[in-house]
N, C-alpha and C positions, 0 to 999 in steps of 0.2 A: 301629652300624648292622647290621641283619640282615634276613633274608628267609626265606621258606619256599619250597622247590623240590623237584623230583624227581618220580618216579612210582612207584606200587606200594609196595613195602617200602623204597624209597629216598626216600620222601616225608619231608622232614626240614627242621628250622630250620637256617639257616646264619648264623653270625657273620661278617659281612663285615669289621668293624672294631670294636675296643674301644680307646678312647683317653681317658685322664684327664690333665688338665693337672697338671704337677708340683706346684703349690701345693694341689691337691685330692686327691692321692694319700694312701693310708693311711687312708682314711675309708670303705672298703668300697664305693665307688661302682661300681667294675668288677663286683663281686659282684652288686650290685643290678641293674645293666644286664643281666648274664648271666641272672639269675633272671627278669627281665621277659621276655626273649626265650624262655627255656625255657617259661615259663607260657603265653605266647601260642602258641607252637608246639604245646604239648600241648592246651590247653583250647580254643583258637579253631580251630586247624587239624588237630588229631588226628595230629600227626607221630609218626614212629617214634623219631627221635633228633634230637639237635642236633649240628652239627659245626663245626670251625674249623680254620684252618691257622696254624701258628706256626713261626717259625725254629727249627731244631734247636739253635741256639746260645743261644736266649733262655730260659736256666734259670729266671729269676724268673717269667716268664709260664707256663712249663710247670708249675712248682710250684703257682702259683695255680690253674691249670685242674685239675690233679689234686686239689687240695683241694676243688674244686667238683664232683668226681665224674667228670671226663673221663679217658679213657684214650687212650694213643697207638694208633690203629687201624692206621696204616701210615706208612712213610717215603716221601716223594715227592723223588726225586733231582733236584737242580738246579731246585727249584721257584722260587726267587727269582732275580731278574735278575743278581745277583752270583755265580750258580752255587751258592749255598748250598742245602742240603737243607731241606725243611720236614717237619713232622709234621702229619698229619691226625688231629686229636683228636676223639673223640666221647663223647657221653653218651646212653645209652638212656633213652627216655621210657616211661611206663607202657604205651603201646600195643605196644611190642616186649617182650612177656611173656617170650620166651625169650632176649632180649638178643643176638639174632643180629647186630644192626648194630654191635656193639662187639667182636666176636671179632677180635683182631688178625690181620692178614695176615702171613705169614711172610716174604714177599719184598717188597722195595721196588718202587715203580712210577715211571714217568717222567710228566711233565705231560701228555703226549699221550695217556696211558692213563686220565686222569680223565674222568669223565662230569659234564657240567654240564647237568642236565635242568632 
């Protein structure tokens, strides 16, 4: 599931959730879903980037997103209900020529500092 949101240079595609049933994993379905959202964000909505949030402990997901071209943009302290940190991962789209949207922040943020435009 995904959506496009934001304003100005924060206009972006957002991955709300990616879930593949265990019996259908290892078939690159998540990659196909991600590519679909990226293409819609770019070609239909002219977004600057695509972002998503992932648990800091979810190494397999982080590795998959990195293979798809995502980078860790920032750490969000206590993002998840069990107090676990999350990573805001981003992938620049062609509209972001200078790739400003994926320059990592040096300091972590707290959930209250996130903007949901």
